[in-house]
N, C-alpha and C positions, 0 to 999 in steps of 0.2 A: 503494500500498499505505501502510496506516496510521501510524503511528508508534509509536502505543499502543493495544491493544485488548482489550478489556472482554468475557467472554463467560460470560455468565449467570451472574455473580460473587452467592453465598448467604453471608450473615452472619449466625448465628443466636445472641443473647444470650438467656439465662433469659427464660422466657414475651414473649423477640421476637423477630420478624423484621425487623430493622434493613435489610437488601438479599434481597431475592428474587428469584435468576436475572434479575438488571440486568446490561443489554450495552451497551456503548457504544465508539465509535470517534473517535480523534483523529488528524487528519490533520496532516505538516509541515506549520507557518505558518501555523497556525489557532490561533483563539482558541474555543472553545467552555464556554459560560455553563453551570453547574448551577444550577438553580432547581427550590425545593422549600420545602415548610413545615419547622418546627422538628421535628425527627425523622424528619423523608420519608427519612433515609439516604446523604443529601450526604456528612457528612464524614465517616462510617462507609465510606462507599465508596470514598473516595480517602485515608483512611487504613489501607484494606488495598492501594492504588498502592503505598504509601508505607512498606508492611510496618512500621508502630506495629501489626495488627492480621491474624489470618491468616483467610483465606476458610475458610469451610466449604463451600464448593461452584465450579464455575467454576475459569477459566484466565487469566490474565494473559499477552498478547503484546507484546513490543517490536519493531517493525519484520519482523512476520509470525513471527516463533519464541518457542516458551513460556518466560517469564520466571519463574524460580521464584525471591521476593519474601517472605522473613520475615522482616525487619528493614531499617530506612532506612540502614543501612550497602550491603547488597543492591539498595537502589532509587535508593542513588545509585552503586553503580557501573554500574546500567544506565543512568543519565541521567536516574533522576528526582528532583526537589527541592522540596522544598514549604515555603512560609510560611505559616506557624501563624495562627490570629487573634492569639494571644498570640506574643508575641516571643519568641522562645528565646535572647535575648542575656547575654552576660554582662556588667551595667554597669562596673563599674571597669574593664575593660579598653576599649581602644582598639579604633577600625574594624577596622585592621589584624588587631591580635591576633585580633578573632573573625572576621573573614573569613577566617582558616587553620588553625582552630582545628580539631583534627584529622586536621591535613593539614598539618603546618607543614613548608614545606623545612629543610635540614642537614642532617648529619651526626654519627652516632655520637651520637644524644639532644641533641644544642646546637642549638638555633635559629638559622637565619639569617634576621634578623629586616628586613637590609636586602635581601635576593633575596626576602622575603616584602613588603615594602612596595612594591618595583618590580613583583611581580607584583599587586597590591590594582591600584595605580594604573595598569599597564598594559588589566586588565580593565574598569576604570572608564572609562580613556579611551575603549575601545571600542565599548562598551554605552553611552556619554551617561549616563553615572550617574555625574557627581563627586561628590565628598566628599573632602571632609581626611580622609586616609591615620591620622592620628596623635591626631586628636579622640576622646575618650573619647565611650563609649555613652552616658553618665546627662547627657553636657554636650548631644547632640542633642535637636532636635524628633522628635516619633513618626514624621511621615514621611522624614526621614534616618535615621531606625532603621532603618524599613522597606525605606529602601533597600539599608543594611546588610545585609537579613537577602536579599534578591535578589541581593545581589550574592554573598553566600557561598554561595550554591546555585549560580552561574555557573560563581564557583570550582572547584565540585566536578564542573564536568563537565555540569549539565545541559542536557538538551535538551530534554524534557517539565517545565514548569514551574508547579505545583499551589499555589493563593492562594487560599486561604480565609480569607473574609470581610477582603478587602484593607483596605476604603477605611472599616472600621470610626469609627477614631479620625482620622481627616482632616477638612480644611476643605475647602471646594469646589476653591480654588486648588490645593491637593495631589492632591485627586481629579483634576483636568484630567493634571496631573506625571502622577500615575503610569500614565494612559491612556495619555500619550504616551509612556512608558516602556513599559508590557506592547506599545503599535503595533511601536516600536523594536527590542525583542526580537522578534519575528514577522518581520519582515522581513531580521533578521539570520537565520530559519531555526526560530526559537526553537518549540514547539506550548506554549498556556496554558490549562488548567483554570483555570476563572475560579470559584467558590463564592461565590453571594450572597442577599440574598434584597432587594435594592432594584432594583426595575424600571426605572428610569429608567438607573441602569448597565450591566444588561444590552444595552436600546435602545441604548445608546451605545459601548460598547463589542465586542458579542461578533460572530463571525461566526455562529455556530450555537448554538442554542437547547436543552439539553437539563431537561424539566420533570420530577419527581421526586416521586410522591406515595404513603405507606406504605410505601415502601421499593423499588417497581418503579417504573420510568418509563414515564410516562404521557402524554408526548407528546413532538413534536421539532418545531421550526419556528428560521426564521431572524428579526432583527428587522424586514425590509422586509416580512413577511407578517403581521405578527401587530402588537398596540399592547400598551399596560399595562395596560386591561382586561381585554382577552384571554389575556392571561398569567395574572393575577391567578385568573381564571376556571380556567383550565388548572392551577394551583398547589392552589386550597383548594377547588374543584367547587362553587363557589357566583358569584356577582356581588360584588364586594367594592367598598365605598366609600374609593376613595384618600383621600381628603382629607375628614375629619370636618366639618361645618359647625358652628358655632355661636351661638348666640342674645346679642345685646347683653349683657357684664357690667353687674350690679348692685353696683357696690362698697359693700361694708357695712362694719364695727367694723374697726380695725386690729386684725389679729391677731399678726402677727412686726412685730418693732420692731428694727433693727439698725440700732446707730447708735457710727460712729467703730471701727469694729472692727479690730482687729490680731491675729495671729497668724504662726505662726513652724511651718515645714514639720520635716519628721526631721531636715535637718543643722542644726538652730538658725536656717537664716535667715529672713529674712523673708518670707511669702508670701500675706497677709491685711494690708493697710496704708490703714489707717481706710477700711475702708467703709460706708457707710449705705446702708440703703432698708427701703422697708414693703411687708410684703401685709396685702391686706386679704378679710375675707371674703367669696367668693363672684368670686373673681377666681385666674388662673395669669398666675404671674410667671416670667419664664424666664431662666436667665441665659447667656449664650453669649459661648462662650470656646475657643481653643485649648488643647487638653490641657496642663495645668503651666501654668497661668498664676492658681493661687489658687483654682481651685471647689472641690476637692478637700477644700483645708484651708477654706473658710468652712464647707461642707457640714457635718463633720467639727465643728466648732464648734455650729453648730446644733443637732446631733440628739446632743450631750455626750460626742463621742469624742474632743476637742480640749479643753484649755484655752486660752482668747482670753489676748493677752499685756496686750489693751490695749480698752477701747470694750464696752459692754452688750448685751445683746441680753432682749426681755422677747416675752412669748404670752399674749396677752389680758390684759394690764397688769403680771404675774406675771414676777420678772426670774429667768431661766435662764441667766445668762451663766455661772455655775459648775457647773448642773447636770450629773448625769452620766443615761449613757444611760440606764438605769434610771429616773431621775426624768424623763428628756424624754420618755419611753413615758407613764408614770404624768401627765404634764402635759397630754397630748394630741398630740405629736407621733410620727408615723411617717416612716419612714426605706425607701425604694427607694435600697440604695447599687448604684456604680459597679461596683464587685466582689463580683457576689454569691459568688465562692467563702471570697474571703477574708471579707467581714461580712455576708453576707449568708445564708448556709445552714452550715450544721453536714453536710458531705459524710456523715460514717460513720453519721445520723439517718437514719431514715426518715421520710417523706414527711409522716405526721401529725406525728410528733417537731419537723418543723422548722415546721408550721404554726403550733404552738403556742410559737413561741420569743417571748421577751421577754410573755406570755400565761400563763407558764404556773405562774404562784406563785398567779393567779386563780382564781375562779367565771368558768364552769363547770367549769373545768380540771380544779380541784385543788380541796379545801379542809385547811389545815393540814400543805399538804408531803405530801400524797396527792392523787397523779395519779386523776382518772377515767377508766379509758380509754375508757369508750361513748361519754365526754362527746365527746374528743375526738377518738374514730373519728367519728361524726355529722357534727362541724362540717370533720374533715379528706373526707369524701367528698363534703359539698355544696360546696366552695371547687372541689374539683380539678375534681367536675364543672361549677361556673360559671364557671371559668378553662380551660377547656378543656386540661388538665395532661394528657399523653399518657402513662397509664401505667395497668399492668391492676389496680395496688391501692395503698392508699397504706403498706402495708409496704413497699415495694419503699424500697431504700436512693437516697437522692437523689445518691452518685454519678454512679448509672447513668444518669439521664434524661441529657438529651441538653442543651446548651447551652441554648436558646431555652424548654426547657420546665423547666427550674432556673428561669427566668426569669420565667416565669407563675408557679410556684409562692409565690418572694418578693412578687412584686406583690400575687398570693392574700390573702396573709399580712398584708401591710401595707394594705391599702384596706380588706381586710376587718377591719380593726381599728377602722374609722371616729373617724379622728382628727378633732382641730380645726389640725391644718398638714400636709400630704403633703408632705413632701422628695422628691423623685422627679429621680435622677442617672442618666442613662440606663436610661430604664424599659424602652424596648422593645430595649435592644443586643440583636443575634442573635432578633430575633424575623422569622417570616413578616409577610407583609402582610396577613392574617387577623388575627393575632392582633395586632399593631399597631393595625389598626382596633379590636378591642375593648377596649383599653388605653388608648387615648384615649377613646374613649367612657366607659370608669370613669373616665378624670381630669376630664371633661368634668361626668358625672353628680357628682361630688364639687364643681366649682365650681357647678352648678344647687344643691348643698345647702347652698351658704355657706359651706361649707370652702376654708379656704385652701391654694393649692397653688404649693409655687417648685419650679420645674423645671428642672435641669440637664442639658444634652443639646447634643450636637457637631452631632444631625442638624440642619440650619437648617429644613429642610421642617416639623419638628417642631415647635420654636419657633414658627416662624410660621405654622404651622396651631394648634394651643394655646394661646400666650400672650394675651393683652392687654395686658401691658407685657412690654418686652424691655432686660437690662439685660447690655452688652458686658463682658465683663473682660477686663482686659491688663494682666501682671505686676503682677498684685493689688491691682488700682483700677479702679470700674468708670467707662469711661471715655466711655460714651454712655448714655442711655437714649432706647429709640424705645416709642411704639406700634405693633401689627402691621401697618397697615394704613402706617404711613409706613418701613417696612423690604422689601427685598430680601435674597436670598441673597447677592448683589455686594457690598453696603452691608455686611449686618453684619462678612462673610469680610475686607473692609478694614477695620475698624475692630478686628476682632479681629486681628490682624498686627500691629499700631502706626499703621494708616496717620491722615496728620490730627493726625501726634502725639498726647500722653498727656494726657490732660485730668484733673483730681482730680474726686472727685464733687462736690463743691459746684459744680465749673464744669459738670458734665454736667447736674444735677439745677437749674443758677441761676432757673431760670423756675419750679420750683415740682413738682408730681406733674402729670404728663401723666395726663389721663383718658382713662379705656380706654370701650371704646364702640366700634360697629364690627363688620360680619363679616369673617373672614380667609377 
């Protein structure tokens, strides 16, 4: 008997059928990978299971019995836990405080922190998830934070664990650790739903694969019965190029020159420590590093969102060290931000309004402060079509799109601006294989047109596929530089986590710039 069964689940949003009569079974001790394009309905379906959304039709069964789930609390009571793509942790609190939050042991409103700590240690030891119960969340790596999320679900009694894009911010080493954790949980009798768009992960971790497209289940298979090409075809409905080939780089004039750059983070601590590098026209330079090692602050400086504390930056010879975000755009810089909600979109605006952000003061979209709706609508419809943003209309509010389609919207705006320098931070985060292929081609088209591209990505496969040069960033410094054909995922992961000791930028580049070239 399945531990979880979904029978013909239907969920409708205004103008969109997100789930159409979806049925799915999950056995005890099984890992089911839920695979599909952006907007296919994967996360919506699991949000229904977890009680964040109410289904418009169908039913949910636990252990063969109907389960009424209208809230996360009811889902937890039924033994269902969910780890979201964006962690739901309170950063100033400790590991213990986060794990027991909402279910704190104690009497008469007084929390017994000693018992809470003992229970956290007990459950972490039981499942082999070692962690410091007294550490503050803000001091933990992303991988450890995810471990806290999993422990929190286990503490709440989860028998079914839903993992939504769980590897999005992890290094290869952390991904392997996560897979080991998931397997150990399954060995303990838990059942796991693994939502991902990464085909290699599906092949590595899943017992069974369920593929969704346009809100429906279109296929089911097992890793031993398929391959990545077959899965991509099932997801997208056509053949997909999983790794875009690129011609030899022809490096033109220097577009971006960063010299001895220093910058602080929000806490006033130095996050960028004397970084120097250049990007020329017709070149993709990638910055690889574990999240939190200064990449965000570096990008913020380049695009005018943060003032450096030292050093200089020049764009085609023009000093942009202290340029504002608006001046940066006017100088020819486009920015795909790593956080599309915070920096990429105004979620309350419609799609057309979001597509002219940054250009809303300039012709043909406005004259003397007055918008021209026809020009805005014409441009919006073309970019929505060109970038395959799944929406019934350009008038849809941005918050109503799936995360992947929100990302496509940002990419469409920034590349559509025809910049001199494209700063792309996590440009394919949350995208499916078909959309990734498209975005990668757009980036390489920019390169072919002689534009400079600075790519910041946690996806090492993406870095190796697109980059001509790779800069490894660790603790605010560039510690190594490689050409794409000199590096592999293991080597990059080694230096990303401090392997080989920290080398200053000048040491890492003592032989001078490495000439780009060769197919990746």
